[in-house]
VOBA-1610 file (N, C-alpha, C; in pm, whole numbers, padded with zeros to 5 digits, always signed):
BEGIN
Met+00089-00111+00018Met-00004-00034+00013Met+00050+00091-00012Ile+00190+00151+00097Ile+00264+00262+00124Ile+00373+00293-00039Lys+00415+00186-00060Lys+00461+00163-00231Lys+00388+00215-00325Lys+00245+00198-00353Lys+00218+00224-00439Lys+00179+00324-00415Ala+00158+00444-00273Ala+00134+00592-00294Ala+00265+00696-00308Leu+00373+00579-00274Leu+00521+00690-00264Leu+00547+00690-00465Glu+00504+00547-00529Glu+00468+00570-00631Glu+00369+00647-00717Phe+00279+00695-00670Phe+00181+00777-00681Phe+00214+00922-00704Ile+00295+00965-00553Ile+00298+01087-00524Ile+00449+01104-00612Lys+00528+01006-00658Lys+00652+00969-00737Lys+00627+01032-00869Lys+00477+01005-00880Lys+00447+01031-01113Lys+00435+01162-01060Val+00310+01221-00964Val+00311+01412-00950Val+00393+01480-00939Val+00473+01421-00889Val+00628+01531-00883Val+00719+01561-01004Leu+00643+01418-01056Leu+00744+01409-01198Leu+00681+01549-01295Ser+00503+01517-01278Ser+00411+01573-01368Ser+00360+01717-01365Phe+00448+01764-01260Phe+00474+01901-01186Phe+00605+01923-01253Ala+00696+01830-01278Ala+00874+01929-01312Ala+00841+01935-01500Ile+00753+01850-01502Ile+00759+01824-01698Ile+00669+01933-01720Leu+00604+01960-01632Leu+00515+02098-01696Leu+00559+02187-01694Tyr+00680+02172-01566Tyr+00752+02347-01542Tyr+00811+02371-01594Thr+00903+02258-01646Thr+00995+02300-01711Thr+00948+02306-01884Tyr+00794+02266-01900Tyr+00764+02319-02020Tyr+00706+02467-02059Asn+00645+02513-01914Asn+00603+02665-01903Asn+00740+02784-01921Leu+00885+02700-01781Leu+00985+02777-01878Leu+01032+02824-02021Ile+01021+02697-02093Ile+01106+02690-02240Ile+00931+02784-02331Ala+00866+02757-02288Ala+00699+02846-02369Ala+00690+02995-02329Val+00722+03008-02208Val+00768+03167-02178Val+00803+03235-02337Asn+00868+03226-02306Asn+00928+03285-02395Asn+00811+03293-02567Phe+00767+03214-02628Phe+00632+03197-02729Phe+00539+03231-02714Asn+00509+03244-02532Asn+00337+03313-02511Asn+00248+03163-02480Met+00308+03046-02527Met+00223+02884-02523Met+00202+02898-02366Val+00191+02933-02273Val+00256+02869-02148Val+00053+02833-02087Ile+00122+02690-02025Ile-00014+02619-02034Ile+00047+02626-01811Pro-00128+02667-01727Pro-00149+02694-01630Pro-00075+02550-01570Ile-00035+02587-01422Ile-00014+02429-01350Ile-00137+02480-01224Asn-00235+02346-01206Asn-00305+02317-01155Asn-00377+02211-01134Ile-00430+02153-01108Ile-00430+02001-01051Ile-00536+01944-01174Ile-00562+01973-01219Ile-00668+01931-01383Ile-00485+01909-01453Thr-00445+01981-01519Thr-00340+01954-01563Thr-00225+01887-01534Val-00178+01891-01412Val-00086+01785-01332Val-00199+01646-01330Ser-00302+01680-01259Ser-00348+01552-01355Ser-00426+01467-01496Leu-00404+01540-01586Leu-00399+01456-01676Leu-00294+01441-01697Ile-00168+01487-01640Ile-00019+01452-01702Ile+00038+01290-01636Val-00057+01283-01505Val-00022+01145-01392Val-00105+01088-01458Phe-00198+01103-01532Phe-00306+00953-01604Phe-00239+00940-01708Phe-00222+00990-01825Phe-00201+00989-01973Phe-00090+01049-02006Gly+00059+01074-01903Gly+00167+01042-01921Gly+00224+01226-02071Val+00288+01215-02129Val+00364+01271-02214Val+00248+01298-02337Pro+00221+01186-02366Pro+00104+01253-02465Pro-00026+01416-02461Ser-00064+01322-02332Ser-00128+01468-02272Ser-00093+01570-02318Leu+00021+01629-02220Leu+00096+01736-02246Leu+00096+01749-02350Ile+00106+01678-02495Ile+00106+01740-02583Ile-00029+01743-02633Ala-00094+01682-02640Ala-00253+01716-02648Ala-00301+01868-02596Leu-00290+01902-02475Leu-00278+02011-02402Leu-00227+02108-02507Ile-00057+02083-02525Ile-00003+02172-02655Ile-00151+02242-02734Leu-00178+02098-02879Leu-00206+02152-02931Leu-00353+02220-02921Phe-00379+02157-02814Phe-00471+02224-02756Phe-00525+02393-02745Arg-00434+02401-02672Arg-00353+02544-02659Arg-00326+02663-02809Ile-00315+02570-02890Ile-00211+02611-03042Ile-00404+02640-03055Val-00497+02522-03100Val-00587+02568-03176Val-00740+02678-03071Ile-00702+02642-02988Ile-00806+02768-02850Ile-00754+02894-02889Ile-00659+02911-02851Ile-00594+03021-02837Ile-00531+03077-02947
//
């Protein structure tokens, strides 16, 4: 049980780091994706493809 909880926490921290790193690069292009519970949850559950989907969503909608 504790092992699964630690694995989940590790995924959340890694997802936050991936999104933060993307935002550091994307701020120059005005393509920042907000760091909130929804975006981090999407990246936790679906991985990098969800980050790509969020980027495409940002390009198409805004």
